[in-house]
C-alpha positions as CSV (number, residue, x, y, z in Angstrom):
1,M,-18.4,35.6,106.5
2,K,-16.0,35.3,109.5
3,A,-15.1,38.9,109.3
4,L,-18.8,39.8,109.4
5,I,-19.5,37.7,112.6
6,V,-16.4,39.3,114.2
7,A,-17.6,42.8,113.3
8,T,-21.2,42.1,114.5
9,T,-19.8,40.5,117.7
10,S,-17.6,43.6,118.3
11,C,-20.4,46.0,117.6
12,L,-22.6,44.1,120.1
13,V,-19.9,44.2,122.8
14,F,-19.5,47.9,122.2
15,W,-23.3,48.5,122.4
16,N,-23.7,46.4,125.5
17,S,-21.0,48.5,127.2
18,I,-22.7,51.7,126.2
19,A,-26.1,50.3,127.4
20,C,-24.8,49.4,130.7
21,A,-23.8,52.8,131.6
22,A,-26.0,54.6,133.9
23,S,-26.6,58.3,134.5
24,L,-26.6,59.9,138.0
25,D,-29.5,62.3,138.6
26,V,-27.9,64.6,141.3
27,D,-30.0,65.8,144.2
28,S,-28.8,69.3,144.7
29,N,-30.6,69.7,148.1
30,R,-28.6,66.7,149.5
31,S,-25.3,67.4,147.8
32,R,-22.8,69.9,148.7
33,I,-19.4,71.2,147.5
34,Q,-17.4,73.3,150.0
35,V,-13.9,75.1,150.0
36,D,-12.0,75.4,153.3
37,A,-9.7,78.3,153.6
38,K,-7.2,79.4,156.3
39,A,-6.5,83.0,156.9
40,T,-4.6,84.9,159.6
41,G,-6.5,84.5,162.9
42,H,-9.3,82.5,161.5
43,N,-10.6,80.0,159.0
44,F,-13.6,80.0,156.8
45,T,-15.6,77.7,154.5
46,G,-17.3,78.6,151.2
47,T,-20.2,76.6,150.0
48,L,-21.3,76.4,146.4
49,E,-24.8,77.1,146.5
50,K,-25.5,76.2,142.7
51,F,-23.6,73.9,140.5
52,T,-24.5,71.5,137.4
53,I,-23.2,68.0,137.4
54,K,-23.5,65.4,134.5
55,A,-22.2,62.1,135.6
56,T,-22.4,58.5,134.2
57,G,-20.9,55.2,135.4
58,D,-21.1,51.6,135.8
59,P,-24.3,50.8,137.7
60,A,-22.8,47.6,139.2
61,T,-19.5,49.0,140.4
62,G,-20.1,52.7,140.8
63,K,-17.0,53.2,138.7
64,P,-17.3,56.7,137.0
65,T,-17.1,56.8,133.1
66,D,-17.7,60.6,132.7
67,L,-18.3,63.5,134.9
68,D,-18.5,67.4,134.2
69,L,-19.1,69.7,136.8
70,A,-19.6,73.6,136.3
71,W,-20.1,76.5,138.5
72,D,-20.2,80.3,138.7
73,F,-18.1,81.7,141.6
74,N,-20.9,84.1,142.4
75,D,-22.7,81.1,143.7
76,L,-19.8,80.4,146.2
77,D,-21.2,81.7,149.8
78,T,-18.5,82.2,152.5
79,A,-21.1,83.8,155.0
80,D,-19.6,87.0,154.6
81,E,-21.0,89.3,151.8
82,K,-18.0,91.7,151.9
83,R,-15.5,88.8,151.4
84,D,-17.6,87.2,148.6
85,K,-17.5,90.5,146.7
86,E,-13.8,90.7,147.1
87,M,-13.5,87.3,146.0
88,I,-15.3,88.1,142.6
89,K,-13.0,91.1,142.2
90,W,-10.0,88.8,143.0
91,L,-11.2,86.4,140.3
92,G,-11.4,89.3,137.7
93,G,-14.9,90.5,138.2
94,G,-18.1,89.7,136.4
95,A,-19.3,86.0,136.5
96,P,-16.0,84.0,136.9
97,K,-16.7,80.3,136.0
98,G,-15.0,77.1,137.3
99,S,-15.2,73.5,136.1
100,F,-14.0,70.1,136.6
101,K,-13.9,67.3,133.8
102,F,-13.2,63.7,134.8
103,V,-10.4,62.0,133.0
104,K,-9.9,58.6,134.6
105,S,-10.1,56.5,137.7
106,W,-8.0,53.7,139.0
107,D,-7.9,51.2,142.1
108,E,-11.6,51.1,141.8
109,T,-13.6,48.9,144.2
110,V,-17.3,48.9,145.1
111,G,-16.4,51.4,147.8
112,G,-14.6,54.0,145.8
113,G,-11.0,54.5,144.2
114,N,-8.9,57.4,143.0
115,A,-10.0,59.8,140.1
116,Q,-8.2,62.3,138.0
117,G,-9.6,65.2,136.0
118,T,-9.0,68.7,134.9
119,L,-9.9,71.4,137.1
120,T,-10.3,74.9,135.6
121,I,-10.3,78.0,137.7
122,N,-9.4,81.6,136.3
123,G,-9.2,80.0,132.8
124,V,-6.3,77.9,134.0
125,P,-6.7,74.2,133.5
126,K,-4.8,72.0,136.0
127,T,-4.7,68.1,136.3
128,I,-5.7,66.9,139.8
129,S,-6.1,63.6,141.4
130,F,-7.9,62.5,144.5
131,P,-9.5,59.6,146.4
132,Y,-13.2,59.2,146.5
133,T,-15.6,56.7,148.2
134,V,-18.9,55.6,146.9
135,K,-21.7,54.3,149.0
136,R,-25.0,52.7,147.5
137,D,-28.4,52.6,149.0
138,G,-30.7,51.0,146.4
139,D,-30.9,53.3,143.5
140,W,-29.0,56.1,145.5
141,L,-25.3,56.8,145.3
142,T,-23.3,59.0,147.7
143,I,-19.9,60.2,146.5
144,D,-17.5,61.7,148.8
145,G,-13.9,63.0,148.4
146,K,-11.7,65.9,149.0
147,V,-8.6,67.5,147.2
148,S,-6.2,70.2,148.3
149,I,-5.1,72.6,145.7
150,D,-2.8,75.8,145.6
151,H,-4.7,78.7,144.1
152,Q,-1.4,80.2,142.9
153,N,-1.2,77.2,140.2
154,F,-4.3,78.9,138.7
155,K,-2.4,82.3,138.3
156,L,-4.4,83.9,141.4
157,P,-2.3,86.1,143.6
158,I,-2.0,85.7,147.5
159,I,-4.8,87.5,149.1
160,R,-3.5,90.1,151.6
161,A,-5.7,92.6,153.6
162,M,-4.6,95.5,155.9
163,A,-1.0,94.5,155.6
164,V,-1.2,91.7,158.2
165,M,-4.1,89.4,157.1
166,T,-3.2,86.7,154.6
167,V,-5.1,83.8,153.2
168,D,-3.3,80.6,152.8
169,P,-3.1,79.8,149.1
170,K,-3.7,76.1,150.0
171,L,-7.4,75.3,149.9
172,T,-9.3,72.1,150.6
173,I,-12.2,71.3,148.3
174,R,-14.7,68.7,149.8
175,F,-17.5,67.1,148.0
176,H,-20.5,65.2,149.0
177,V,-22.7,64.3,145.9
178,V,-26.0,62.3,146.4
179,G,-27.9,61.0,143.3
180,K,-30.3,58.5,142.0
181,V,-29.0,56.0,139.5
182,K,-31.1,56.1,136.3
């Protein structure tokens, strides 16, 4: 009988932890994911025009419990059509995909913390970590952060053009995700 009570209590605790998770309905019009690049003589920013995010977290703290982000690099707009076409060739042509899968977070506070996950580009998964902030306004959450990566770690070559122009392989990814907690 005691074992049954312990098992029942354990199941209720487990069920309550699942029931307390909330999903984030991301507003794509208010959210943005951008990549900053430096090249010889100029800098540019690419904006991801389309992406999908599935996210859940603790509604009280904003602590993430799961997040999946996916995109097609054809939806990354650098405001230069020729550069965008060259980028797709550089990524192998066709419809190259990218993704990020949340793994864990730590040092969480109501205002943010640090997150770790797997970023996959060019079919190469790499573990990355970065700080993030969370702001809550009623049912709305705004999550901001940035991370620097080196595209050579994803088996992508240095970009050179006209023998003198080079794109720095170190890129900064910035994100501003706005969504309603459900």
